[in-house]
C-alpha angles and dihedrals in degrees: 000000000000093000090049091054091047089062092054131270095272093050099253123127116260121256140180107271097182142001114208134194133170145202127225108280133172118243117228109266094010130107097214136070125240138193093216093106100090127174132191113260130210121234133012125331127200115231119198134168091289094051134252111004109243096021116131119238109179105172106045093174090073104014137053126006130130096295093043099038099125129031117206133193124189119231093229089056092047090049087055091051091048089058091043093050092040094227138087113277116234116207111256096029092120092042093258123158098204135028113200121199122237093014126132111196090217090067094058126096136187109280096029112135133215115204125192116166108305092346119100122178125187122202113237106167147342129265113261111201120238140187091270090057091050091050090048089054091044088231119114089198095052095102089061092041093052093046093048090051089061093206101115123179123247130255116204141189119220111246093179125004127226148142117293130192136177111266097032118126122256128201118209109212111191119222111262096218133069111311128251102183126203095248091050092048091051092048094051097039110136094003129120109256129213115254090254094050093044090054090049091051093047091050088062123075091255127174110287093236092054090045091055091050092049094046089052089058092060 
């Protein structure tokens, strides 16, 4: 059943629906620039260990880096948000780099891989909403709304770089170990874990910052 869902609910292989990059832009009412304003691009894009070549990352303390190089949203999750927001969803609205067809964010775990040609991405952590995201959405309550939805986007490291383009097939390879799903990771973020759960989290290829926090709890 899991493999069936990983190929999309209508039985077709997954593919890249959109590749999105952004330029530094100033948020209304803010005195800083952000790269959260992403827009779908035409043609092929090179992806290396730092992410999509040409994509703006303004606050490198909290964004970007090798374990947060690419941000993915699944099309099934974005369809849900389109209904929730009562308007069509334009690729890049959440600041994502890739939209993958037939993917529900809730089905993804740390260590899952997405393979498209030479490109291999490995999931490291979930997206935690912030004030910049709320400002981008022009909704001061959007952090709570996004958290309550429990459908967080996926941050990935680049295992092998390559050229990506909308329309190319993607294979979702589930992690072979014990699962730490995106909704669970969001729910437990910043909390003290049990010894059993901490061991399970550390057994997965989790984001290095989260790993350091968990190891400090031992």
